[in-house]
C-alpha positions as CSV (number, residue, x, y, z in Angstrom):
1,M,0.1,0.2,-0.1
2,E,1.3,3.3,-1.1
3,K,2.2,6.2,1.7
4,I,3.3,9.7,1.3
5,V,6.3,10.7,3.0
6,I,6.8,14.1,4.3
7,E,9.5,15.9,6.0
8,G,8.5,19.0,7.6
9,G,9.7,22.6,8.2
10,Y,10.3,23.6,4.9
11,C,9.0,27.3,3.6
12,L,6.8,26.6,0.3
13,E,7.7,29.4,-2.3
14,G,6.7,29.4,-5.9
15,T,4.1,29.3,-8.3
16,V,1.7,26.3,-8.7
17,A,-1.2,26.0,-10.9
18,V,-4.8,24.7,-10.0
19,S,-6.5,22.0,-11.8
20,G,-9.8,21.7,-13.0
21,A,-12.8,21.1,-10.2
22,K,-13.7,17.5,-9.5
23,N,-17.0,18.7,-8.0
24,A,-18.0,20.4,-11.6
25,A,-16.3,18.0,-14.0
26,L,-18.4,15.0,-12.7
27,P,-21.8,16.2,-13.4
28,I,-20.8,17.9,-16.7
29,L,-19.3,14.8,-18.0
30,V,-22.7,12.9,-16.7
31,S,-24.7,15.8,-18.4
32,S,-23.4,14.2,-22.0
33,L,-25.6,11.4,-21.4
34,L,-28.7,14.1,-22.5
35,T,-27.0,14.2,-26.0
36,E,-26.3,12.4,-29.1
37,G,-22.8,13.4,-30.5
38,W,-19.7,14.4,-29.2
39,N,-19.2,16.6,-26.3
40,T,-15.8,18.0,-25.9
41,F,-14.7,18.9,-22.3
42,D,-11.5,21.0,-21.4
43,N,-9.6,21.3,-17.9
44,V,-10.7,17.8,-16.6
45,P,-8.4,17.0,-13.8
46,D,-6.8,13.4,-13.9
47,L,-8.1,12.0,-10.8
48,K,-9.4,8.5,-9.4
49,D,-13.2,9.8,-9.6
50,I,-13.0,11.0,-13.2
51,T,-11.7,7.7,-14.2
52,T,-14.8,6.2,-12.4
53,I,-17.3,8.2,-14.0
54,K,-15.6,7.7,-17.6
55,S,-15.9,3.8,-16.7
56,L,-19.6,4.1,-15.8
57,L,-20.3,6.1,-19.1
58,I,-18.8,3.5,-21.1
59,E,-20.9,0.7,-19.5
60,L,-23.9,2.8,-20.1
61,G,-22.9,2.5,-23.7
62,A,-21.2,6.0,-24.4
63,R,-18.0,6.1,-26.0
64,V,-15.3,8.3,-24.4
65,E,-11.7,9.4,-25.6
66,T,-9.3,11.2,-23.2
67,S,-5.9,13.1,-24.5
68,G,-4.5,14.8,-21.3
69,N,-6.9,16.9,-19.8
70,V,-9.6,16.9,-22.7
71,V,-12.4,14.7,-22.5
72,K,-14.9,13.7,-25.0
73,V,-17.9,11.9,-24.8
74,D,-20.3,10.6,-27.2
75,A,-23.7,9.1,-25.7
76,S,-25.4,8.5,-29.4
77,G,-24.9,5.0,-28.1
78,L,-26.9,5.2,-25.2
79,N,-28.1,1.8,-24.6
80,R,-28.3,0.5,-20.9
81,Y,-30.0,2.0,-17.8
82,E,-28.1,0.0,-14.9
83,A,-25.2,1.6,-12.9
84,P,-23.7,-1.5,-11.1
85,Y,-22.6,-1.9,-7.7
86,D,-18.9,-2.4,-8.3
87,L,-18.7,1.4,-9.8
88,V,-21.0,3.3,-7.9
89,R,-19.9,1.9,-4.6
90,T,-16.3,4.3,-4.7
91,M,-18.0,7.1,-5.6
92,R,-21.3,8.9,-4.5
93,A,-21.3,11.2,-7.5
94,S,-22.3,8.1,-9.5
95,V,-25.9,8.7,-8.8
96,L,-25.8,11.7,-10.9
97,V,-26.8,9.2,-13.9
98,L,-30.2,8.9,-12.5
99,G,-31.7,12.1,-13.6
100,P,-29.9,12.0,-17.3
101,L,-31.0,8.2,-17.9
102,L,-34.6,8.9,-16.7
103,A,-34.9,11.9,-19.0
104,R,-33.3,10.3,-21.9
105,L,-34.3,6.7,-21.7
106,G,-37.5,6.6,-19.0
107,R,-35.8,4.3,-16.9
108,A,-32.6,4.1,-14.5
109,R,-31.4,1.2,-12.2
110,V,-28.7,2.6,-9.8
111,S,-26.9,1.1,-6.7
112,L,-27.2,2.9,-3.9
113,P,-24.0,5.0,-3.7
114,G,-20.8,4.8,-1.8
115,G,-18.0,6.9,-1.1
116,C,-16.2,8.8,2.0
117,A,-17.0,8.1,5.5
118,I,-18.1,11.7,6.2
119,G,-21.8,11.2,7.0
120,A,-25.1,9.6,5.7
121,R,-25.7,12.2,2.9
122,P,-29.1,10.6,2.3
123,I,-30.2,10.6,-1.1
124,N,-34.0,10.9,-0.4
125,L,-34.2,14.4,-1.7
126,H,-33.2,13.3,-5.0
127,L,-36.0,10.7,-4.9
128,K,-38.9,12.8,-3.6
129,G,-37.9,15.3,-6.3
130,F,-38.0,12.5,-9.1
131,E,-41.2,11.2,-7.7
132,Q,-42.6,14.8,-8.2
133,L,-41.5,15.2,-11.8
134,G,-43.9,12.1,-12.6
135,A,-41.4,9.1,-12.0
136,L,-42.1,5.7,-9.8
137,I,-39.4,5.3,-7.4
138,S,-38.7,1.5,-5.7
139,L,-35.9,0.5,-3.8
140,E,-34.9,-3.2,-4.6
141,H,-31.8,-5.3,-3.6
142,G,-29.9,-2.5,-2.7
143,Y,-30.6,-0.5,-6.0
144,I,-32.7,2.3,-7.1
145,E,-35.3,1.5,-9.4
146,A,-36.9,4.4,-11.2
147,Q,-39.3,4.4,-14.5
148,A,-41.1,7.4,-16.0
149,R,-43.1,7.2,-19.4
150,S,-42.3,11.3,-19.5
151,L,-41.3,13.7,-17.0
152,K,-43.7,16.8,-16.3
153,G,-42.5,19.9,-14.9
154,T,-43.5,21.1,-11.4
155,E,-42.2,23.1,-8.3
156,I,-39.6,21.3,-6.3
157,Y,-38.8,22.6,-2.5
158,F,-35.5,21.0,-0.9
159,D,-35.9,20.8,2.7
160,V,-32.2,21.0,2.8
161,V,-29.7,22.5,0.7
162,T,-28.4,19.4,-1.5
163,V,-25.6,20.1,-4.4
164,T,-26.0,16.7,-5.9
165,G,-29.8,16.6,-5.6
166,T,-30.2,20.3,-7.5
167,E,-27.5,18.7,-10.0
168,N,-29.5,15.6,-10.6
169,L,-32.9,17.0,-10.9
170,M,-31.6,19.9,-13.1
171,M,-30.6,17.3,-15.5
172,A,-33.7,15.4,-15.6
173,A,-36.0,18.8,-15.8
174,V,-34.2,19.8,-18.9
175,L,-36.1,17.5,-21.0
176,A,-39.4,17.4,-18.8
177,E,-42.6,18.7,-20.3
178,G,-43.3,22.4,-19.2
179,P,-41.1,24.5,-16.3
180,T,-40.0,23.1,-13.5
181,T,-38.8,25.2,-10.4
182,L,-36.3,24.3,-7.9
183,R,-36.6,25.9,-4.4
184,N,-34.2,26.1,-1.8
185,A,-31.4,24.9,-4.8
186,A,-27.9,24.9,-3.9
187,R,-25.8,27.9,-5.0
188,E,-22.7,26.5,-5.3
189,P,-20.2,27.6,-8.3
190,E,-20.1,23.8,-9.6
191,V,-24.0,24.2,-10.1
192,V,-23.6,27.3,-11.8
193,A,-20.8,25.5,-14.2
194,L,-23.3,22.6,-14.8
195,A,-26.1,25.0,-15.6
196,E,-24.3,27.0,-18.3
197,A,-22.9,23.6,-19.8
198,L,-26.7,22.6,-20.2
199,N,-27.6,25.8,-21.5
200,R,-24.7,25.5,-24.3
201,M,-26.5,22.3,-25.1
202,G,-29.7,23.9,-25.5
203,A,-31.5,24.0,-22.4
204,Q,-33.4,26.7,-20.9
205,I,-32.0,27.4,-17.4
206,T,-32.3,30.7,-15.1
207,G,-31.4,31.2,-11.6
208,A,-28.1,29.1,-11.1
209,G,-26.5,30.8,-8.5
210,T,-29.4,31.6,-6.4
211,P,-31.8,29.8,-4.4
212,V,-34.5,29.5,-6.9
213,I,-33.7,27.9,-10.6
214,T,-36.2,27.7,-13.2
215,I,-35.7,25.0,-15.8
216,T,-38.2,25.4,-18.8
217,G,-38.0,21.7,-20.6
218,V,-37.0,21.3,-24.3
219,E,-37.3,18.3,-26.8
220,A,-33.8,17.4,-27.0
221,L,-30.5,18.9,-26.5
222,K,-27.0,18.9,-28.9
223,P,-23.5,18.4,-28.0
224,T,-21.0,21.2,-27.2
225,S,-17.7,22.0,-25.8
226,F,-17.0,23.5,-22.6
227,T,-14.2,24.2,-20.1
228,I,-14.3,23.2,-16.4
229,I,-14.0,25.7,-13.8
230,P,-11.0,25.5,-11.5
231,D,-11.0,23.7,-8.4
232,R,-12.1,26.3,-5.4
233,I,-10.9,23.8,-3.0
234,E,-7.5,22.9,-4.3
235,T,-7.0,26.5,-4.2
236,G,-8.1,26.6,-0.5
237,T,-5.6,23.9,0.0
238,F,-2.9,25.9,-1.2
239,M,-3.4,28.6,0.6
240,V,-3.0,26.7,3.7
241,A,0.2,25.5,2.7
242,A,1.5,29.0,2.4
243,G,0.0,29.7,5.9
244,V,1.4,26.4,7.9
245,T,5.0,27.1,6.2
246,C,5.2,30.8,6.4
247,G,5.5,30.6,2.6
248,N,4.8,32.7,-0.2
249,I,2.8,31.0,-3.0
250,K,1.4,32.4,-6.3
251,I,-1.7,30.2,-7.2
252,V,-2.5,30.6,-11.1
253,G,-5.6,29.7,-12.8
254,C,-8.1,30.2,-9.7
255,E,-11.0,31.9,-9.5
256,P,-11.0,34.7,-6.5
257,S,-15.0,35.3,-6.8
258,H,-15.6,31.6,-5.7
259,L,-13.4,32.0,-2.5
260,R,-14.5,34.9,-0.9
261,A,-15.9,33.4,2.4
262,I,-12.0,31.5,2.6
263,I,-10.3,34.5,1.8
264,H,-12.2,36.6,4.3
265,K,-10.9,33.8,7.1
266,F,-7.3,33.9,6.0
267,Q,-7.4,37.5,6.2
268,Q,-8.7,37.6,10.0
269,A,-6.2,34.9,10.5
270,G,-3.7,37.4,9.6
271,V,-2.4,35.5,6.3
272,T,-1.6,38.1,3.5
273,V,-3.8,37.1,0.2
274,Q,-3.1,39.4,-2.7
275,Q,-5.0,39.3,-5.8
276,E,-3.0,39.5,-8.9
277,A,-3.6,39.5,-12.6
278,D,-3.5,35.9,-13.0
279,G,-4.6,34.3,-9.9
280,L,-3.9,34.9,-6.1
281,R,-0.6,35.4,-3.8
282,I,-0.6,34.0,-0.2
283,L,1.9,35.2,2.0
284,G,2.4,33.5,5.5
285,T,3.0,34.9,8.5
286,E,4.6,33.5,11.8
287,K,2.0,35.1,14.0
288,I,-1.3,33.5,13.0
289,C,-4.3,34.6,14.7
290,S,-6.9,32.2,16.0
291,V,-10.4,32.4,13.7
292,D,-13.8,30.8,14.7
293,V,-15.2,28.9,11.7
294,K,-18.8,27.7,10.9
295,T,-19.1,25.4,7.6
296,L,-22.2,26.4,5.8
297,P,-23.7,26.0,2.3
298,Y,-22.4,28.4,-0.3
299,P,-21.5,31.1,0.0
300,G,-20.6,30.6,3.2
301,F,-17.4,28.6,4.5
302,P,-17.3,25.3,2.6
303,T,-17.1,22.0,4.5
304,D,-14.6,20.6,2.1
305,M,-12.0,23.2,3.9
306,Q,-12.6,22.6,7.3
307,G,-10.1,20.2,7.9
308,Q,-7.4,21.9,6.0
309,F,-8.4,25.1,8.1
310,M,-8.3,23.3,11.3
311,V,-4.4,22.6,10.6
312,L,-3.7,26.3,10.0
313,M,-5.5,26.9,13.6
314,C,-3.2,24.3,15.5
315,L,-0.6,27.0,14.7
316,A,-2.6,30.1,15.9
317,N,-2.0,31.9,19.0
318,G,-5.3,31.4,20.9
319,L,-8.3,29.2,20.7
320,S,-10.5,28.9,17.9
321,V,-14.2,26.9,17.9
322,I,-14.7,25.4,14.4
323,S,-18.4,24.3,14.0
324,E,-19.3,21.5,11.2
325,T,-22.8,22.1,10.1
326,I,-22.9,20.1,6.8
327,F,-21.7,16.5,7.7
328,E,-21.8,14.9,11.1
329,N,-18.9,12.6,10.8
330,R,-16.3,15.2,9.5
331,F,-14.1,15.5,12.6
332,I,-12.6,12.0,12.1
333,H,-9.4,13.3,11.1
334,V,-8.9,15.3,14.4
335,S,-7.6,11.7,15.9
336,E,-4.6,11.5,13.6
337,L,-3.6,15.6,14.2
338,Q,-3.9,14.8,17.7
339,R,-1.0,11.9,17.1
340,M,1.0,15.1,15.7
341,G,0.5,16.9,18.7
342,A,-2.3,19.0,18.0
343,D,-4.5,20.1,21.3
344,I,-8.3,19.6,19.9
345,T,-11.3,18.8,21.6
346,V,-14.5,17.6,19.7
347,S,-18.2,17.7,21.5
348,G,-20.6,17.0,18.9
349,T,-20.3,19.0,15.9
350,T,-18.1,21.3,17.4
351,A,-14.1,21.4,18.0
352,V,-12.2,23.3,20.0
353,V,-8.4,24.3,18.7
354,R,-6.1,25.4,21.3
355,G,-3.1,26.8,18.8
356,G,0.3,27.7,19.4
357,R,2.1,24.3,20.3
358,G,3.6,23.3,17.1
359,L,3.1,20.0,15.3
360,T,5.5,16.9,15.2
361,G,5.7,14.4,12.7
362,A,4.2,10.9,13.2
363,P,2.7,7.9,11.3
364,V,-1.0,8.9,10.6
365,M,-3.9,7.2,8.4
366,A,-5.9,9.2,5.8
367,T,-9.4,8.5,6.5
368,D,-11.4,10.4,3.5
369,L,-10.2,12.7,0.8
370,R,-10.2,16.3,2.8
371,A,-8.7,14.5,5.6
372,S,-6.0,13.2,3.3
373,A,-5.3,16.8,2.6
374,S,-5.6,18.3,6.1
375,L,-2.4,15.3,7.1
376,I,-0.5,16.4,4.4
377,L,-0.3,19.8,5.4
378,A,0.2,19.3,9.0
379,G,3.0,17.0,7.8
380,L,4.4,19.9,5.8
381,A,4.2,22.0,9.1
382,A,5.4,19.5,11.5
383,R,8.8,18.8,13.0
384,G,10.2,15.8,11.7
385,T,8.9,13.0,9.4
386,T,5.4,12.3,8.7
387,E,4.2,9.0,7.1
388,I,0.7,9.2,5.7
389,S,-1.0,5.6,5.0
390,R,-3.8,4.8,2.9
391,V,-3.3,7.8,0.6
392,Y,-5.7,6.6,-2.1
393,H,-8.0,8.9,-0.9
394,I,-6.1,12.1,-1.9
395,D,-6.0,10.6,-5.3
396,R,-9.9,10.9,-5.7
397,G,-9.7,14.7,-5.6
398,Y,-6.1,16.1,-6.1
399,E,-4.2,16.0,-9.3
400,C,-0.4,15.5,-8.3
401,I,-0.6,17.0,-5.0
402,E,2.6,15.5,-4.0
403,K,4.6,16.6,-7.3
404,K,2.7,20.6,-7.2
405,L,3.9,20.9,-3.3
406,A,7.5,19.3,-4.2
407,Q,8.0,22.1,-7.3
408,L,7.2,24.7,-4.2
409,G,9.9,23.1,-2.1
410,G,8.2,20.7,0.1
411,H,10.0,17.5,0.9
412,L,7.5,14.8,0.3
413,W,7.4,11.5,-1.7
414,R,5.2,8.2,-2.1
415,T,6.9,5.1,-1.3
């Protein structure tokens, strides 16, 4: 089993380019199922989750061609409606094929999803929405069975903001009869990107980026070309890398407008964030200030940055309180940080971090994607050597992260 070994204590300096956003690429690749002909997607990151979704598209009858970070998909031959357990169990985003399959074939059979162990993340909101569009839903032998002779537009209210639920129902509604309104919809940039891609295919979607999205169904969509937006979570991770190593990192290819909540917290912590023509420059400081953080749906502070920011707070002077409101199990990285000397107390959905003690290298184990990133950051900041096992999690969401950090002066490698 692979490990990442880190010798900490080195200042990171230089320029790093951000890859395309995994959480935008996945639904946009899936949206190609709604069309016949070749769709071309640029800036697609080379990640395990992307490989999984491409395998799933092929399983359903689509043709997929990859050249570097360009992926082409032709779903003219879409002839299967089942997403099998062996593919879906490794990645929750596989459930996104439900909407396009229902819209295009009128039937879908999708295994209940797997993924990171950070919380239940039930898909009942997806299923309730499909029923409101006119689908018949049942759960049989671990599979979601969905059928619909035709989908009819309606008004859908989400009891809880759900990103994949918004995306799934948006893709189903683009070929439904009449208008559909999604209320309390997710506002994430990845949702906006999917709406833009669908509109380029000929969909009629308005309001993406607001709590109310309106989709007017059309008879058919056409293939298109689209560039995947930059990954705001990877950007935030490199921001923390500069902060915890007192570094000077320029991050190019990012989108600062997607990072306002993150930038605000960094500025409160005393880390300098300078916007430049082609990206952001992050200047660390030896006097990091403690900051309280509460994760919220976009445009609030993202849950996917909670673990990384916690590492920064481990080095801050004073006490910080981190509240997790999105996923109930998202503090599972805390025990590993404690092995590295972090002083963190968890009570329910709140973690109290007493910073200023510094971190020391230790053998630790990654438990999910973002926890992997937080442990790498902790290793960069720690005195001594850190060995991180189960690093296959990191490959689901970060493209060549150890190589990018090494180019900035970090001492880390795989073994």
